[in-house]
NULUM-612138 format. One line per field, with one value per atom (N, C-alpha, C): residue number from 0; residue in three letters; atom name; x, y, z. Coordinates in nm, 3 decimals. Each point is the difference from the previous one (the first is absolute). Layout:
N
k <- c(NUM | ...) .
r <- c(ALA | ...) .
a <- c(CA | ...) .
X <- c(X | ...) .
Y <- c(Y | ...) .
Z <- c(Z | ...) .
This chain:
146
k <- c(0 | 0 | 0 | 1 | 1 | 1 | 2 | 2 | 2 | 3 | 3 | 3 | 4 | 4 | 4 | 5 | 5 | 5 | 6 | 6 | 6 | 7 | 7 | 7 | 8 | 8 | 8 | 9 | 9 | 9 | 10 | 10 | 10 | 11 | 11 | 11 | 12 | 12 | 12 | 13 | 13 | 13 | 14 | 14 | 14 | 15 | 15 | 15 | 16 | 16 | 16 | 17 | 17 | 17 | 18 | 18 | 18 | 19 | 19 | 19 | 20 | 20 | 20 | 21 | 21 | 21 | 22 | 22 | 22 | 23 | 23 | 23 | 24 | 24 | 24 | 25 | 25 | 25 | 26 | 26 | 26 | 27 | 27 | 27 | 28 | 28 | 28 | 29 | 29 | 29 | 30 | 30 | 30 | 31 | 31 | 31 | 32 | 32 | 32 | 33 | 33 | 33 | 34 | 34 | 34 | 35 | 35 | 35 | 36 | 36 | 36 | 37 | 37 | 37 | 38 | 38 | 38 | 39 | 39 | 39 | 40 | 40 | 40 | 41 | 41 | 41 | 42 | 42 | 42 | 43 | 43 | 43 | 44 | 44 | 44 | 45 | 45 | 45 | 46 | 46 | 46 | 47 | 47 | 47 | 48 | 48 | 48 | 49 | 49 | 49 | 50 | 50 | 50 | 51 | 51 | 51 | 52 | 52 | 52 | 53 | 53 | 53 | 54 | 54 | 54 | 55 | 55 | 55 | 56 | 56 | 56 | 57 | 57 | 57 | 58 | 58 | 58 | 59 | 59 | 59 | 60 | 60 | 60 | 61 | 61 | 61 | 62 | 62 | 62 | 63 | 63 | 63 | 64 | 64 | 64 | 65 | 65 | 65 | 66 | 66 | 66 | 67 | 67 | 67 | 68 | 68 | 68 | 69 | 69 | 69 | 70 | 70 | 70 | 71 | 71 | 71 | 72 | 72 | 72 | 73 | 73 | 73 | 74 | 74 | 74 | 75 | 75 | 75 | 76 | 76 | 76 | 77 | 77 | 77 | 78 | 78 | 78 | 79 | 79 | 79 | 80 | 80 | 80 | 81 | 81 | 81 | 82 | 82 | 82 | 83 | 83 | 83 | 84 | 84 | 84 | 85 | 85 | 85 | 86 | 86 | 86 | 87 | 87 | 87 | 88 | 88 | 88 | 89 | 89 | 89 | 90 | 90 | 90 | 91 | 91 | 91 | 92 | 92 | 92 | 93 | 93 | 93 | 94 | 94 | 94 | 95 | 95 | 95 | 96 | 96 | 96 | 97 | 97 | 97 | 98 | 98 | 98 | 99 | 99 | 99 | 100 | 100 | 100 | 101 | 101 | 101 | 102 | 102 | 102 | 103 | 103 | 103 | 104 | 104 | 104 | 105 | 105 | 105 | 106 | 106 | 106 | 107 | 107 | 107 | 108 | 108 | 108 | 109 | 109 | 109 | 110 | 110 | 110 | 111 | 111 | 111 | 112 | 112 | 112 | 113 | 113 | 113 | 114 | 114 | 114 | 115 | 115 | 115 | 116 | 116 | 116 | 117 | 117 | 117 | 118 | 118 | 118 | 119 | 119 | 119 | 120 | 120 | 120 | 121 | 121 | 121 | 122 | 122 | 122 | 123 | 123 | 123 | 124 | 124 | 124 | 125 | 125 | 125 | 126 | 126 | 126 | 127 | 127 | 127 | 128 | 128 | 128 | 129 | 129 | 129 | 130 | 130 | 130 | 131 | 131 | 131 | 132 | 132 | 132 | 133 | 133 | 133 | 134 | 134 | 134 | 135 | 135 | 135 | 136 | 136 | 136 | 137 | 137 | 137 | 138 | 138 | 138 | 139 | 139 | 139 | 140 | 140 | 140 | 141 | 141 | 141 | 142 | 142 | 142 | 143 | 143 | 143 | 144 | 144 | 144 | 145 | 145 | 145) .
r <- c(MET | MET | MET | SER | SER | SER | SER | SER | SER | ALA | ALA | ALA | GLY | GLY | GLY | THR | THR | THR | SER | SER | SER | ALA | ALA | ALA | ILE | ILE | ILE | ALA | ALA | ALA | PRO | PRO | PRO | HIS | HIS | HIS | ILE | ILE | ILE | GLU | GLU | GLU | ALA | ALA | ALA | ALA | ALA | ALA | LYS | LYS | LYS | ARG | ARG | ARG | LEU | LEU | LEU | LEU | LEU | LEU | ARG | ARG | ARG | GLU | GLU | GLU | LEU | LEU | LEU | GLU | GLU | GLU | GLU | GLU | GLU | GLN | GLN | GLN | ALA | ALA | ALA | GLU | GLU | GLU | ILE | ILE | ILE | ALA | ALA | ALA | LEU | LEU | LEU | ARG | ARG | ARG | ALA | ALA | ALA | LEU | LEU | LEU | GLY | GLY | GLY | GLN | GLN | GLN | ASP | ASP | ASP | ASN | ASN | ASN | SER | SER | SER | GLU | GLU | GLU | GLU | GLU | GLU | PHE | PHE | PHE | LEU | LEU | LEU | THR | THR | THR | ALA | ALA | ALA | VAL | VAL | VAL | ALA | ALA | ALA | GLY | GLY | GLY | ARG | ARG | ARG | ASP | ASP | ASP | HIS | HIS | HIS | THR | THR | THR | LEU | LEU | LEU | ALA | ALA | ALA | MET | MET | MET | LEU | LEU | LEU | ASP | ASP | ASP | ALA | ALA | ALA | VAL | VAL | VAL | VAL | VAL | VAL | GLU | GLU | GLU | ALA | ALA | ALA | LEU | LEU | LEU | ALA | ALA | ALA | HIS | HIS | HIS | GLU | GLU | GLU | ARG | ARG | ARG | GLY | GLY | GLY | SER | SER | SER | ASN | ASN | ASN | GLY | GLY | GLY | ALA | ALA | ALA | THR | THR | THR | SER | SER | SER | THR | THR | THR | GLU | GLU | GLU | ALA | ALA | ALA | ASP | ASP | ASP | PRO | PRO | PRO | ALA | ALA | ALA | THR | THR | THR | ALA | ALA | ALA | GLN | GLN | GLN | LEU | LEU | LEU | LEU | LEU | LEU | ALA | ALA | ALA | GLU | GLU | GLU | ILE | ILE | ILE | ALA | ALA | ALA | ARG | ARG | ARG | ALA | ALA | ALA | ALA | ALA | ALA | ALA | ALA | ALA | GLY | GLY | GLY | ALA | ALA | ALA | LEU | LEU | LEU | GLU | GLU | GLU | SER | SER | SER | HIS | HIS | HIS | ASP | ASP | ASP | GLN | GLN | GLN | LEU | LEU | LEU | ALA | ALA | ALA | THR | THR | THR | GLN | GLN | GLN | THR | THR | THR | ARG | ARG | ARG | ARG | ARG | ARG | GLU | GLU | GLU | ARG | ARG | ARG | ASP | ASP | ASP | ARG | ARG | ARG | LEU | LEU | LEU | SER | SER | SER | SER | SER | SER | ALA | ALA | ALA | ILE | ILE | ILE | GLN | GLN | GLN | ARG | ARG | ARG | ASN | ASN | ASN | GLY | GLY | GLY | ARG | ARG | ARG | PRO | PRO | PRO | ASP | ASP | ASP | SER | SER | SER | VAL | VAL | VAL | ALA | ALA | ALA | ASN | ASN | ASN | GLN | GLN | GLN | TYR | TYR | TYR | GLY | GLY | GLY | LEU | LEU | LEU | THR | THR | THR | SER | SER | SER | LYS | LYS | LYS | LEU | LEU | LEU | GLN | GLN | GLN | ARG | ARG | ARG | PRO | PRO | PRO | LEU | LEU | LEU | THR | THR | THR | ILE | ILE | ILE | SER | SER | SER | ILE | ILE | ILE | THR | THR | THR | GLY | GLY | GLY) .
a <- c(N | CA | C | N | CA | C | N | CA | C | N | CA | C | N | CA | C | N | CA | C | N | CA | C | N | CA | C | N | CA | C | N | CA | C | N | CA | C | N | CA | C | N | CA | C | N | CA | C | N | CA | C | N | CA | C | N | CA | C | N | CA | C | N | CA | C | N | CA | C | N | CA | C | N | CA | C | N | CA | C | N | CA | C | N | CA | C | N | CA | C | N | CA | C | N | CA | C | N | CA | C | N | CA | C | N | CA | C | N | CA | C | N | CA | C | N | CA | C | N | CA | C | N | CA | C | N | CA | C | N | CA | C | N | CA | C | N | CA | C | N | CA | C | N | CA | C | N | CA | C | N | CA | C | N | CA | C | N | CA | C | N | CA | C | N | CA | C | N | CA | C | N | CA | C | N | CA | C | N | CA | C | N | CA | C | N | CA | C | N | CA | C | N | CA | C | N | CA | C | N | CA | C | N | CA | C | N | CA | C | N | CA | C | N | CA | C | N | CA | C | N | CA | C | N | CA | C | N | CA | C | N | CA | C | N | CA | C | N | CA | C | N | CA | C | N | CA | C | N | CA | C | N | CA | C | N | CA | C | N | CA | C | N | CA | C | N | CA | C | N | CA | C | N | CA | C | N | CA | C | N | CA | C | N | CA | C | N | CA | C | N | CA | C | N | CA | C | N | CA | C | N | CA | C | N | CA | C | N | CA | C | N | CA | C | N | CA | C | N | CA | C | N | CA | C | N | CA | C | N | CA | C | N | CA | C | N | CA | C | N | CA | C | N | CA | C | N | CA | C | N | CA | C | N | CA | C | N | CA | C | N | CA | C | N | CA | C | N | CA | C | N | CA | C | N | CA | C | N | CA | C | N | CA | C | N | CA | C | N | CA | C | N | CA | C | N | CA | C | N | CA | C | N | CA | C | N | CA | C | N | CA | C | N | CA | C | N | CA | C | N | CA | C | N | CA | C | N | CA | C | N | CA | C | N | CA | C | N | CA | C | N | CA | C | N | CA | C | N | CA | C | N | CA | C | N | CA | C | N | CA | C | N | CA | C | N | CA | C | N | CA | C | N | CA | C | N | CA | C | N | CA | C | N | CA | C | N | CA | C | N | CA | C | N | CA | C | N | CA | C | N | CA | C | N | CA | C | N | CA | C) .
X <- c(0.089 | -0.094 | 0.094 | -0.038 | 0.094 | -0.030 | 0.076 | 0.004 | -0.143 | -0.051 | -0.141 | -0.093 | 0.023 | -0.084 | 0.004 | 0.136 | 0.006 | -0.055 | 0.009 | -0.063 | -0.145 | -0.072 | -0.114 | -0.088 | 0.098 | -0.064 | 0.054 | 0.075 | 0.069 | -0.138 | -0.085 | -0.095 | -0.110 | -0.016 | -0.077 | 0.080 | 0.147 | 0.057 | 0.021 | -0.019 | 0.020 | -0.139 | -0.123 | -0.126 | -0.024 | 0.040 | 0.005 | 0.076 | 0.129 | 0.082 | -0.083 | -0.054 | -0.074 | -0.123 | -0.063 | -0.107 | 0.042 | 0.089 | 0.065 | 0.043 | 0.054 | 0.025 | -0.108 | -0.116 | -0.125 | -0.062 | 0.015 | -0.062 | 0.086 | 0.146 | 0.073 | -0.036 | -0.037 | -0.048 | -0.144 | -0.089 | -0.128 | 0.013 | 0.071 | 0.022 | 0.050 | 0.086 | 0.055 | -0.101 | -0.114 | -0.094 | -0.094 | -0.015 | -0.092 | 0.042 | 0.125 | 0.074 | -0.010 | 0.020 | -0.014 | -0.146 | -0.092 | -0.136 | -0.058 | 0.062 | -0.034 | -0.014 | -0.107 | -0.012 | -0.047 | -0.016 | -0.050 | -0.174 | -0.046 | -0.144 | -0.070 | 0.050 | -0.066 | 0.056 | -0.075 | 0.051 | -0.016 | -0.047 | -0.028 | 0.131 | 0.103 | 0.132 | 0.058 | -0.010 | 0.046 | -0.089 | -0.149 | -0.067 | 0.025 | 0.023 | 0.057 | 0.109 | 0.106 | 0.129 | -0.001 | -0.098 | -0.022 | -0.058 | -0.116 | -0.073 | 0.097 | 0.089 | 0.105 | 0.100 | 0.030 | 0.078 | -0.079 | -0.121 | -0.079 | 0.006 | -0.026 | 0.007 | 0.151 | 0.100 | 0.116 | 0.030 | -0.028 | 0.042 | -0.098 | -0.108 | -0.069 | 0.073 | 0.060 | 0.105 | 0.087 | 0.072 | 0.144 | -0.051 | -0.097 | -0.053 | -0.006 | -0.048 | 0.004 | 0.125 | 0.070 | 0.129 | 0.101 | -0.020 | 0.084 | -0.069 | -0.112 | -0.066 | 0.055 | 0.011 | 0.058 | 0.133 | 0.092 | 0.120 | 0.019 | -0.080 | -0.003 | -0.030 | -0.082 | -0.036 | 0.120 | 0.045 | 0.105 | 0.126 | 0.028 | 0.100 | -0.027 | -0.125 | -0.060 | 0.008 | -0.032 | 0.001 | 0.119 | 0.118 | 0.135 | 0.066 | -0.094 | 0.059 | 0.125 | 0.004 | 0.115 | -0.035 | 0.097 | 0.001 | 0.115 | -0.027 | 0.105 | 0.148 | 0.029 | 0.127 | 0.059 | -0.103 | 0.054 | 0.014 | -0.015 | 0.009 | 0.121 | -0.006 | 0.132 | 0.026 | 0.145 | 0.008 | -0.069 | -0.038 | -0.103 | -0.135 | -0.062 | -0.104 | 0.002 | 0.101 | 0.020 | 0.014 | 0.071 | 0.017 | -0.141 | -0.108 | -0.112 | -0.095 | 0.054 | -0.112 | 0.068 | 0.111 | 0.055 | -0.069 | 0.015 | -0.056 | -0.152 | -0.076 | -0.136 | -0.013 | 0.092 | -0.002 | 0.024 | 0.100 | 0.039 | -0.130 | -0.061 | -0.103 | -0.124 | -0.021 | -0.093 | 0.013 | 0.140 | 0.043 | -0.034 | 0.047 | -0.033 | -0.143 | -0.093 | -0.147 | -0.035 | 0.036 | -0.041 | 0.039 | 0.107 | 0.050 | -0.092 | -0.049 | -0.073 | -0.141 | -0.048 | -0.115 | -0.012 | 0.110 | 0.032 | -0.032 | 0.065 | 0.003 | -0.151 | -0.048 | -0.142 | -0.093 | 0.009 | -0.077 | 0.011 | 0.126 | 0.051 | -0.059 | 0.014 | -0.048 | -0.165 | -0.046 | -0.165 | -0.052 | 0.059 | -0.032 | 0.028 | 0.093 | 0.052 | -0.135 | -0.021 | -0.107 | -0.138 | -0.029 | -0.115 | -0.017 | 0.116 | 0.007 | -0.012 | 0.047 | 0.014 | -0.169 | -0.056 | -0.151 | -0.068 | 0.028 | -0.105 | 0.036 | 0.125 | 0.020 | -0.081 | 0.012 | -0.076 | -0.150 | -0.028 | -0.161 | -0.042 | 0.081 | -0.016 | 0.001 | 0.095 | 0.038 | -0.113 | -0.063 | -0.114 | -0.103 | -0.027 | -0.132 | 0.011 | 0.133 | 0.007 | -0.010 | -0.067 | -0.008 | 0.144 | 0.023 | 0.105 | -0.015 | 0.082 | -0.012 | 0.007 | 0.100 | 0.050 | -0.119 | -0.049 | -0.116 | -0.130 | -0.028 | -0.112 | 0.010 | 0.147 | -0.027 | -0.007 | 0.052 | -0.011 | -0.169 | -0.052 | -0.146 | -0.074 | 0.036 | -0.074 | 0.012 | 0.116 | 0.026 | -0.073 | -0.004 | -0.060 | -0.151 | -0.066 | -0.130 | -0.078 | 0.092 | -0.072 | -0.072 | -0.110 | -0.099 | 0.041 | -0.011 | 0.050 | -0.141 | 0.008 | -0.115 | -0.008 | -0.134 | 0.005 | -0.070 | -0.009 | -0.003 | 0.131 | -0.008 | 0.113 | -0.024 | 0.092 | -0.026 | 0.064 | -0.075 | 0.060 | 0.073 | -0.013 | 0.056 | 0.135 | 0.029 | 0.134 | -0.041) .
Y <- c(-0.127 | 0.119 | 0.136 | 0.082 | 0.133 | 0.089 | 0.106 | 0.088 | 0.054 | 0.042 | 0.062 | -0.108 | -0.137 | -0.081 | -0.018 | 0.015 | -0.007 | 0.120 | 0.119 | 0.120 | -0.016 | -0.055 | -0.022 | -0.107 | -0.093 | -0.085 | 0.047 | 0.104 | 0.040 | 0.050 | 0.074 | 0.055 | -0.112 | -0.114 | -0.101 | -0.079 | -0.008 | -0.060 | 0.052 | 0.152 | 0.064 | -0.012 | 0.003 | -0.019 | -0.126 | -0.095 | -0.137 | -0.025 | 0.056 | 0.004 | 0.061 | 0.122 | 0.065 | -0.064 | -0.069 | -0.087 | -0.117 | -0.061 | -0.105 | 0.044 | 0.127 | 0.033 | 0.019 | 0.048 | 0.027 | -0.135 | -0.106 | -0.091 | -0.079 | 0.026 | -0.049 | 0.095 | 0.121 | 0.106 | -0.047 | -0.035 | -0.059 | -0.136 | -0.079 | -0.147 | 0.024 | 0.101 | 0.046 | 0.034 | 0.112 | 0.050 | -0.115 | -0.090 | -0.110 | -0.095 | -0.034 | -0.088 | 0.082 | 0.122 | 0.071 | 0.009 | 0.002 | 0.002 | -0.138 | -0.084 | -0.164 | -0.048 | -0.039 | -0.069 | 0.129 | 0.138 | 0.093 | -0.010 | 0.045 | -0.011 | 0.069 | 0.107 | 0.056 | -0.025 | -0.066 | -0.070 | 0.105 | 0.112 | 0.092 | 0.061 | 0.006 | 0.034 | -0.098 | -0.101 | -0.145 | -0.002 | 0.011 | 0.003 | 0.112 | 0.116 | 0.106 | -0.027 | -0.052 | -0.025 | -0.124 | -0.090 | -0.110 | 0.076 | 0.099 | 0.031 | 0.123 | 0.028 | 0.098 | -0.086 | -0.110 | -0.093 | -0.036 | -0.024 | -0.053 | 0.116 | 0.122 | 0.128 | 0.016 | -0.024 | 0.019 | -0.124 | -0.114 | -0.106 | 0.018 | 0.041 | 0.048 | 0.115 | 0.098 | 0.111 | -0.091 | -0.075 | -0.062 | -0.072 | -0.071 | -0.074 | 0.079 | 0.134 | 0.094 | 0.029 | 0.035 | 0.043 | -0.113 | -0.138 | -0.106 | -0.028 | 0.032 | -0.015 | 0.111 | 0.119 | 0.109 | -0.017 | -0.077 | -0.001 | -0.151 | -0.089 | -0.101 | 0.056 | 0.091 | 0.043 | 0.096 | 0.100 | 0.097 | -0.118 | -0.083 | -0.108 | -0.064 | -0.047 | -0.068 | 0.090 | 0.128 | 0.065 | 0.055 | -0.005 | 0.021 | -0.130 | -0.106 | -0.116 | -0.077 | 0.040 | -0.047 | -0.148 | -0.064 | -0.127 | -0.014 | -0.087 | -0.026 | -0.021 | -0.048 | 0.008 | 0.117 | 0.109 | 0.117 | 0.110 | -0.025 | 0.108 | 0.076 | 0.109 | 0.065 | 0.006 | 0.046 | -0.001 | 0.089 | 0.122 | 0.089 | -0.063 | -0.068 | -0.052 | -0.137 | -0.068 | -0.113 | 0.051 | 0.112 | 0.055 | 0.021 | 0.095 | 0.017 | -0.105 | -0.111 | -0.122 | -0.065 | -0.008 | -0.064 | 0.080 | 0.135 | 0.100 | -0.050 | -0.025 | -0.022 | -0.150 | -0.086 | -0.134 | 0.006 | 0.073 | 0.007 | 0.062 | 0.092 | 0.055 | -0.081 | -0.076 | -0.118 | -0.090 | -0.050 | -0.092 | 0.026 | 0.121 | 0.062 | 0.021 | 0.004 | 0.016 | -0.129 | -0.092 | -0.143 | -0.069 | 0.054 | -0.061 | 0.068 | 0.141 | 0.056 | -0.086 | -0.013 | -0.062 | -0.142 | -0.083 | -0.117 | -0.003 | 0.097 | 0.029 | 0.029 | 0.088 | 0.057 | -0.145 | -0.066 | -0.144 | -0.097 | 0.016 | -0.113 | 0.044 | 0.135 | 0.050 | -0.003 | 0.018 | 0.004 | -0.148 | -0.086 | -0.146 | -0.027 | 0.042 | -0.044 | 0.076 | 0.108 | 0.065 | -0.053 | -0.046 | -0.076 | -0.115 | -0.080 | -0.118 | 0.007 | 0.110 | 0.033 | 0.039 | 0.088 | 0.029 | -0.141 | -0.069 | -0.124 | -0.096 | 0.004 | -0.090 | 0.051 | 0.141 | 0.057 | -0.036 | 0.013 | -0.008 | -0.126 | -0.102 | -0.151 | -0.021 | 0.048 | -0.048 | 0.097 | 0.104 | 0.060 | -0.070 | -0.099 | -0.089 | -0.111 | -0.063 | -0.099 | 0.006 | -0.084 | 0.030 | -0.006 | 0.089 | -0.008 | -0.088 | -0.114 | -0.062 | 0.044 | 0.089 | 0.053 | 0.086 | 0.089 | 0.081 | -0.074 | -0.102 | -0.103 | -0.049 | -0.060 | -0.050 | 0.094 | 0.122 | 0.119 | 0.051 | -0.010 | 0.045 | -0.110 | -0.139 | -0.086 | 0.019 | 0.034 | 0.003 | 0.137 | 0.101 | 0.113 | 0.007 | -0.099 | 0.006 | -0.076 | -0.039 | -0.055 | 0.088 | -0.028 | 0.093 | 0.025 | 0.108 | 0.052 | 0.059 | -0.002 | 0.033 | 0.181 | 0.046 | 0.130 | 0.066 | -0.065 | 0.071 | 0.024 | 0.102 | 0.004 | -0.053 | -0.057 | -0.058 | 0.107 | 0.034 | 0.071 | -0.051 | -0.133 | -0.096 | -0.053 | 0.011 | -0.058 | -0.125) .
Z <- c(0.003 | -0.007 | 0.009 | -0.088 | -0.009 | 0.122 | 0.012 | 0.115 | -0.005 | -0.109 | -0.009 | 0.063 | -0.032 | 0.067 | 0.139 | 0.066 | 0.119 | 0.084 | -0.068 | 0.065 | 0.003 | -0.106 | -0.010 | 0.109 | 0.050 | 0.080 | 0.157 | 0.010 | 0.131 | 0.100 | -0.069 | 0.105 | 0.046 | -0.098 | 0.024 | 0.150 | -0.030 | 0.109 | 0.122 | -0.005 | 0.110 | 0.072 | -0.064 | 0.052 | 0.074 | -0.077 | 0.052 | 0.129 | 0.018 | 0.115 | 0.106 | -0.025 | 0.097 | 0.065 | -0.092 | 0.034 | 0.076 | -0.029 | 0.080 | 0.139 | 0.013 | 0.151 | 0.060 | -0.069 | 0.066 | 0.061 | -0.087 | 0.028 | 0.158 | -0.020 | 0.123 | 0.133 | -0.024 | 0.123 | 0.050 | -0.120 | 0.055 | 0.072 | -0.048 | 0.079 | 0.123 | 0.029 | 0.142 | 0.086 | -0.065 | 0.075 | 0.056 | -0.097 | 0.028 | 0.098 | -0.006 | 0.112 | 0.117 | 0.020 | 0.138 | 0.037 | -0.094 | 0.052 | 0.046 | -0.056 | 0.007 | 0.121 | 0.073 | 0.139 | 0.097 | -0.064 | 0.107 | 0.011 | 0.091 | 0.018 | -0.110 | -0.058 | -0.102 | -0.146 | -0.049 | -0.141 | -0.120 | 0.013 | -0.091 | -0.067 | 0.062 | -0.040 | -0.093 | 0.033 | -0.070 | -0.137 | 0.003 | -0.107 | -0.114 | 0.064 | -0.076 | -0.075 | 0.072 | -0.077 | -0.114 | 0.043 | -0.128 | -0.104 | 0.033 | -0.106 | -0.105 | 0.079 | -0.060 | -0.075 | 0.044 | -0.088 | -0.128 | 0.026 | -0.142 | -0.099 | 0.062 | -0.086 | -0.087 | 0.084 | -0.041 | -0.096 | -0.003 | -0.051 | -0.146 | -0.001 | -0.128 | -0.083 | 0.076 | -0.062 | -0.046 | 0.076 | -0.046 | -0.135 | -0.025 | -0.096 | -0.130 | 0.035 | -0.131 | -0.030 | 0.087 | -0.037 | -0.062 | 0.036 | -0.064 | -0.125 | -0.021 | -0.136 | -0.111 | 0.050 | -0.067 | -0.018 | 0.080 | -0.004 | -0.109 | 0.004 | -0.111 | -0.131 | 0.002 | -0.121 | -0.082 | 0.102 | -0.067 | -0.024 | 0.058 | -0.045 | -0.129 | -0.002 | -0.130 | -0.115 | 0.016 | -0.118 | -0.038 | 0.079 | -0.076 | -0.038 | 0.009 | -0.056 | 0.061 | 0.138 | 0.090 | 0.032 | 0.028 | 0.046 | 0.129 | 0.069 | 0.124 | -0.037 | -0.140 | -0.042 | -0.058 | -0.018 | -0.077 | 0.104 | 0.141 | 0.097 | 0.025 | -0.024 | 0.016 | 0.161 | 0.024 | 0.161 | 0.066 | -0.052 | 0.097 | 0.010 | -0.111 | 0.019 | 0.084 | 0.018 | 0.055 | 0.164 | 0.024 | 0.133 | 0.041 | -0.071 | 0.052 | 0.017 | -0.055 | 0.020 | 0.117 | 0.010 | 0.154 | 0.104 | -0.034 | 0.155 | 0.022 | -0.121 | 0.039 | 0.047 | -0.039 | 0.031 | 0.184 | 0.030 | 0.140 | 0.077 | -0.065 | 0.071 | 0.016 | -0.096 | -0.023 | 0.129 | 0.008 | 0.106 | 0.134 | 0.025 | 0.131 | 0.025 | -0.094 | 0.006 | 0.040 | -0.086 | 0.009 | 0.141 | 0.068 | 0.120 | 0.117 | -0.019 | 0.097 | -0.017 | -0.128 | -0.011 | 0.064 | -0.028 | 0.074 | 0.166 | 0.029 | 0.156 | 0.045 | -0.065 | 0.028 | -0.001 | -0.124 | 0.012 | 0.100 | 0.052 | 0.100 | 0.127 | 0.045 | 0.110 | -0.001 | -0.102 | -0.005 | 0.030 | -0.088 | 0.035 | 0.157 | 0.061 | 0.151 | 0.076 | -0.038 | 0.085 | -0.014 | -0.125 | -0.048 | 0.106 | -0.013 | 0.071 | 0.151 | 0.056 | 0.141 | 0.031 | -0.078 | 0.026 | -0.016 | -0.089 | -0.008 | 0.107 | 0.059 | 0.103 | 0.132 | 0.013 | 0.126 | -0.039 | -0.064 | -0.058 | 0.031 | -0.040 | 0.040 | 0.152 | 0.081 | 0.130 | 0.078 | -0.046 | 0.059 | 0.002 | -0.099 | -0.017 | 0.088 | 0.049 | 0.078 | 0.133 | 0.068 | 0.157 | 0.062 | 0.096 | 0.078 | 0.132 | -0.004 | 0.122 | 0.127 | -0.003 | 0.156 | 0.025 | -0.092 | 0.032 | 0.025 | -0.056 | 0.023 | 0.142 | 0.047 | 0.105 | 0.126 | -0.022 | 0.082 | 0.018 | -0.117 | 0.001 | 0.081 | -0.022 | 0.075 | 0.144 | 0.057 | 0.161 | 0.035 | -0.085 | 0.046 | 0.005 | -0.061 | -0.018 | 0.130 | 0.091 | 0.115 | 0.076 | 0.045 | 0.066 | 0.130 | 0.031 | 0.131 | 0.076 | 0.113 | 0.058 | -0.023 | -0.001 | -0.024 | 0.128 | 0.109 | 0.130 | 0.055 | 0.094 | 0.084 | 0.163 | 0.038 | 0.155 | 0.089 | 0.085 | 0.114 | 0.089 | 0.021 | 0.109 | -0.072 | -0.115 | -0.058 | -0.060) .
């Protein structure tokens, strides 16, 4: 790809890198919000990620179109284009790593909550035993003589 082709894709590369950094930031926000009593921040971060992914999809589509319209193939990439593509690959790897961390922590939190719900539904043997002993009828009158 010529230097003109490289300059044509450079804005798309920069936009993609910015969106990938946003995805990482949103993953960090979602991770911090995970497990808190108020899930609104987590849901907002996930919705933001969905929106950012849609924007990233459009940027990648434009990048592919731009590269295709210049007749570029991977074997024809000049060093400047190769460097830009390497930068976006590194940014994508970081975003993917943060996504994997978020997915792992979300599964752990889901499993923890599921386990808590299941435990809540089971009778507690210690509480049941205590409940049986505390249900003994005691006289409701007071004795003055002892």
